C-alpha positions in Angstrom: 191.8 -6.9 -50.3 194.0 -9.5 -52.3 196.7 -8.6 -54.4 194.8 -8.9 -57.7 192.1 -6.5 -55.8 195.0 -3.6 -55.2 196.1 -3.8 -58.5 193.0 -4.0 -60.5 190.9 -1.7 -57.8 194.0 1.1 -57.5 192.7 3.7 -60.1 189.4 3.8 -58.9 190.4 3.6 -55.2 192.9 6.3 -55.9 190.4 8.9 -57.6 188.1 8.2 -55.0 190.7 9.4 -52.4 191.6 12.4 -54.4 188.0 13.6 -54.7 187.2 13.2 -51.0 190.5 14.9 -50.4 189.8 18.0 -52.2 186.4 18.3 -50.3 188.2 17.9 -47.2 190.6 20.1 -47.7 188.1 23.2 -48.9 189.6 22.8 -52.6 186.4 21.8 -53.6 183.5 23.6 -52.1 180.6 22.4 -50.1 177.4 24.5 -49.2 174.3 23.9 -47.4 170.7 24.3 -48.1 169.1 27.4 -46.8 166.9 24.7 -44.6 167.4 21.3 -42.9 167.7 18.6 -45.2 168.2 14.8 -44.2 170.6 12.5 -46.9 169.5 8.6 -46.9 172.1 7.2 -49.1 174.7 3.9 -49.0 177.9 3.4 -50.5 177.4 0.3 -52.5 175.7 0.3 -55.8 171.6 -0.6 -55.3 169.9 -2.8 -52.7 169.8 -1.2 -49.5 166.4 -0.3 -49.0 166.4 3.6 -49.7 163.3 3.8 -51.1 161.4 2.2 -48.3 163.6 3.9 -45.7 162.9 7.6 -47.2 159.1 6.6 -47.0 159.7 5.4 -43.4 161.2 8.8 -42.9 158.4 10.3 -44.3 155.9 8.9 -42.3 157.9 9.7 -39.2 158.0 13.6 -40.0 154.8 13.7 -41.0 153.3 12.0 -37.9 155.0 14.4 -35.6 153.4 17.4 -33.9 155.8 19.9 -34.6 157.6 18.5 -38.1 154.2 17.7 -39.8 153.2 20.9 -39.9 156.1 21.7 -41.6 156.5 21.7 -45.8 158.4 18.9 -46.1 160.0 17.7 -49.6 161.7 15.0 -51.2 164.8 15.6 -53.6 166.1 12.8 -55.9 168.2 12.8 -59.1 165.5 10.6 -60.9 167.7 8.0 -62.7 167.1 7.2 -66.2 164.3 9.8 -66.7 164.0 11.4 -69.4 163.1 14.9 -68.3 166.2 17.1 -67.6 167.1 19.6 -65.1 164.8 20.6 -62.2 161.4 18.8 -62.2 158.4 18.8 -60.1 156.9 15.2 -59.8 153.3 15.0 -60.6 151.0 12.6 -59.5 149.7 11.5 -63.1 153.3 11.6 -64.4 155.0 8.6 -65.6 158.3 7.1 -64.5 160.0 7.3 -67.8 159.8 11.2 -67.1 160.7 11.2 -63.5 162.1 8.1 -62.3 160.4 5.2 -60.9 161.5 5.6 -57.3 160.2 9.4 -57.1 156.7 8.5 -59.3 156.2 5.7 -56.1 156.9 8.4 -53.5 154.8 10.7 -55.2 152.1 8.4 -55.6 152.0 7.2 -51.9 152.6 11.1 -50.6 150.5 13.4 -53.1 150.7 15.8 -50.7 154.2 16.1 -50.3 156.4 18.2 -52.8 158.5 15.3 -54.5 161.2 16.8 -57.2 164.3 15.8 -59.3 167.7 17.4 -59.9 170.8 16.0 -61.2 172.2 19.1 -59.2 171.2 19.0 -55.5 172.6 22.4 -54.7 170.3 23.5 -57.8 167.1 21.3 -56.6 167.5 22.4 -53.2 167.7 26.1 -54.2 164.5 25.6 -56.1 162.7 23.9 -53.4 163.4 26.4 -50.6 163.1 29.6 -53.4 160.2 28.6 -55.9 160.3 32.1 -57.1 163.3 31.6 -58.9 161.7 28.7 -61.4 160.2 31.9 -63.0 163.0 32.7 -64.8 163.1 32.2 -68.2 165.8 29.6 -68.2 164.3 27.8 -65.9 160.5 27.6 -66.9 161.7 26.5 -70.3 163.1 23.4 -68.7 160.5 22.8 -65.9 156.9 21.7 -65.9 156.4 23.0 -62.5 152.8 23.9 -60.8 152.9 25.9 -57.9 155.5 25.3 -55.2 155.4 26.0 -51.6 158.7 27.0 -50.3 160.1 23.5 -48.7 161.1 23.7 -44.8 162.4 20.7 -44.7 164.1 18.3 -47.5 164.9 14.6 -47.7 167.8 14.2 -50.0 167.4 10.5 -51.7 170.7 9.1 -52.7 173.1 11.9 -52.0 175.7 10.9 -50.1 178.0 11.1 -52.4 176.6 14.4 -53.8 179.9 15.9 -51.4 178.7 19.7 -52.9 175.9 19.6 -50.6 176.2 18.6 -46.5 173.2 17.5 -45.3 172.1 18.7 -41.5 171.8 14.7 -40.9 173.2 12.1 -43.1 171.8 8.7 -42.9 174.1 5.8 -44.6 171.9 2.0 -45.4 174.1 -1.1 -45.3 172.4 -4.4 -46.7 172.9 -6.9 -43.2 173.4 -9.8 -46.1 175.9 -7.7 -48.0 178.7 -5.8 -45.1 180.3 -3.0 -46.5 183.8 -4.2 -44.9 183.5 -7.4 -46.6 182.8 -6.0 -50.1 184.7 -4.6 -52.8 184.9 -1.5 -55.4 183.0 -1.9 -58.6 183.5 -3.7 -60.8 184.7 -6.8 -58.7 182.3 -5.7 -55.7 179.3 -3.7 -55.5 181.2 -0.5 -53.5 180.6 2.8 -55.4 182.6 4.3 -52.8 185.1 3.8 -50.4 183.9 1.8 -47.0 185.4 4.0 -44.6 183.2 6.9 -46.0 180.3 4.8 -44.0 182.1 6.5 -40.8 181.3 10.0 -41.9 177.7 9.4 -41.6 175.9 10.8 -38.9 173.6 7.5 -38.8 174.2 4.1 -39.8 171.6 1.8 -40.5 171.6 -2.1 -41.0 169.0 -3.1 -43.3 167.5 -6.1 -44.1 168.2 -7.7 -40.5 166.6 -10.6 -39.1 164.0 -10.1 -36.6 165.3 -11.7 -33.8 168.8 -10.0 -34.1 170.2 -9.6 -30.1 172.5 -7.3 -28.2 175.7 -9.4 -29.4 175.1 -9.4 -33.0 174.8 -5.4 -32.8 177.7 -5.2 -31.0 179.5 -7.1 -33.2 178.2 -4.8 -36.1 179.5 -2.1 -34.8 182.7 -3.4 -33.8 182.9 -4.3 -37.5 182.2 -0.7 -38.5 185.0 0.0 -36.2 182.5 1.8 -33.6 184.1 1.5 -29.7 181.8 1.7 -26.6 178.6 0.5 -28.2 175.7 1.3 -26.2 173.1 -1.0 -27.1 170.6 0.9 -25.4 171.2 4.3 -26.7 171.9 3.2 -30.2 175.4 4.7 -30.7 179.2 4.0 -30.3 182.1 6.4 -31.0 184.4 6.4 -34.3 187.8 6.3 -34.0 188.3 10.2 -34.0 186.1 10.5 -31.0 183.0 11.5 -32.6 179.2 10.1 -31.5 177.6 7.8 -34.1 174.6 6.4 -33.9 173.1 2.9 -35.5 170.4 1.3 -36.0 168.8 -2.2 -37.3 166.0 -2.6 -39.3 164.0 -5.5 -40.9 161.9 -5.4 -44.1 158.3 -7.6 -44.8 156.1 -7.6 -47.6 152.5 -6.7 -47.0 149.1 -8.1 -49.1 149.6 -7.9 -52.8 148.1 -4.6 -54.8 146.9 -4.4 -58.1 149.1 -2.0 -60.5 146.1 -1.3 -62.8 142.0 -0.7 -61.5 141.4 -3.7 -63.8 143.3 -5.9 -61.2 140.9 -8.8 -60.0 141.6 -9.7 -56.6 141.0 -13.4 -57.2 144.2 -14.1 -58.8 146.0 -13.3 -55.5 144.6 -16.5 -54.3 145.8 -18.6 -57.2 148.7 -20.8 -55.7 150.7 -20.5 -59.3 152.8 -17.2 -60.1 154.6 -15.5 -62.9 157.2 -13.5 -61.2 159.2 -10.4 -62.8 161.5 -7.8 -61.5 163.8 -5.4 -62.3 165.6 -4.9 -59.3 168.9 -4.9 -57.5 168.1 -8.0 -55.8 164.6 -9.9 -55.8 165.8 -13.0 -54.1 164.5 -11.7 -50.5 161.0 -11.2 -52.2 161.0 -14.5 -54.2 161.5 -16.6 -51.2 159.0 -14.8 -49.7 156.5 -15.4 -52.0 157.5 -19.3 -52.8 155.8 -20.1 -49.6 152.2 -19.6 -50.6 153.0 -19.8 -54.1 154.5 -22.5 -56.8 156.4 -19.9 -59.1 156.3 -21.6 -62.7 158.4 -18.6 -64.4 160.6 -16.0 -63.1 162.1 -13.4 -65.3 165.0 -10.9 -63.7 166.4 -8.1 -65.0 168.6 -5.2 -64.1 168.4 -2.7 -61.7 165.8 0.1 -63.1 165.1 -1.8 -66.3 163.1 0.1 -69.1 160.6 -3.2 -69.8 160.5 -3.6 -73.7 157.8 -5.0 -76.1 159.7 -8.2 -76.4 159.8 -8.0 -72.5 156.2 -8.2 -72.3 155.6 -10.4 -75.1 157.5 -12.9 -73.1 156.2 -12.3 -70.0 152.6 -12.4 -71.1 153.6 -15.8 -73.2 154.2 -17.4 -69.8 150.9 -16.1 -68.3 148.8 -17.6 -71.8 151.0 -21.0 -71.1 150.2 -21.1 -67.0 146.0 -19.2 -67.4 145.5 -19.3 -63.8 148.8 -17.8 -62.5 149.0 -14.2 -60.9 151.5 -11.8 -62.5 153.6 -10.5 -59.5 156.5 -7.7 -59.4 157.9 -5.3 -57.2 156.0 -1.9 -56.2 159.5 0.2 -58.2 158.5 -2.0 -61.0 154.9 -1.7 -60.8 155.9 2.4 -61.6 157.3 1.4 -64.7 154.9 -1.1 -65.9 152.2 1.6 -65.9 154.3 3.2 -68.5 154.0 -0.1 -71.3 150.9 0.9 -73.6 151.0 -2.6 -75.0 149.3 -4.5 -72.3 145.9 -6.8 -72.9 142.8 -6.4 -70.7 143.7 -9.9 -69.7 147.3 -8.7 -68.2 146.2 -5.9 -66.2 143.8 -7.9 -64.8 146.7 -10.4 -63.3 149.5 -7.8 -62.4 149.8 -7.2 -59.1 152.9 -5.9 -57.3 154.3 -6.5 -53.3 154.9 -3.8 -51.3 157.7 -3.4 -48.8 157.3 -2.4 -45.2 160.3 -1.5 -43.4 160.5 -1.8 -39.7 162.9 -1.5 -37.0 164.2 -4.7 -34.9 163.1 -3.0 -31.5 160.8 -0.4 -30.8 163.3 1.5 -28.3 165.3 2.1 -31.6 162.3 3.2 -33.4 161.9 5.9 -30.7 165.5 6.8 -30.2 165.9 7.1 -34.1 162.8 9.4 -34.4 164.3 11.7 -31.1 167.9 11.7 -33.0 166.1 13.3 -36.4 163.6 15.4 -34.4 166.7 17.0 -32.5 169.0 17.4 -35.7 166.1 19.3 -38.0 164.8 21.2 -34.7 167.3 21.6 -32.0 164.5 19.8 -29.6 165.5 16.8 -27.6 162.4 16.4 -26.2 160.6 12.5 -25.8 159.1 11.8 -28.8 155.4 10.5 -29.2 154.5 7.4 -29.6 154.0 5.7 -33.5 152.5 2.7 -34.8 155.0 -0.2 -34.8 155.2 -0.5 -38.1 155.7 2.1 -41.1 154.4 1.3 -44.3 
């Protein structure tokens, strides 16, 4: 960091250092859940692909002969939700109640228990021991249905939640924004110390080019402080002598899907598009879409933006000016758009979202990743079964 960075960021840096010191020394207590847990997180503010990778992991677990028979739950904070405390997410719920990302996961995996709780310890406790929700205090806060006791829990965005130690921790890093070249907030996008990446069990570099080679992977491992990187086995050695796995994934986009049942698929074939989004970085999506569409109007909002009447009016006005254009957004934004009550029938006909799919750069990495997860959760290191090349 520069001298200016050192001066401006020192208070935040010191507070983070002190916090982790207290946890590392046992002054602040750390607990583990009563069942195996996998944490998917990052050290930056948004944009690394936590939700697509959570979905990828879910599909891998459900497809496994052994893990697929277990009761799997996803626990999230439920950012910007209205309902407080522990809540069980329901398919017919809203993003306003539970948060956009939990709603997206629940609608894709209705058979999986999805819950939100600001306290990961309390949330895990309720998921593993749902009978505790019958207490008067919990029952007043939570609109819950009958829950099966969870046997495996995926913790979405919980890497900074030091009070709960996961069985397996996975940290995501955006290939286009390496943590070792970034800065702490508010100058950069790091919300935690970059060296915390070295404490994870698994690192996944996301949004990589499809043709990434071994030399580039070795360079990444070296920049992250990993020595003796084994590209075939996907691991390196940390300065403390611990084995740390590192994988590389890419994203691609699937066929647009209607947000509402009124959606008219003929609009997908239009050559004009109105694009709006409320995510950390929509540039890759815009570039992808510009190959097939002329983006005549683009609206960019902050991450997890709650769309106002004024926002909807502006988008509707653009749609009126371009009567044949399809109106496109992200899958996460689609969860919040469904909560908007003042959308005309014409707008519902024209509104679509673009699904994201996540793939490992190589099939060998995919198989190794599944093996690492399975061994961590079950203690078994048997050869993983073959799985589809792409997880959606």
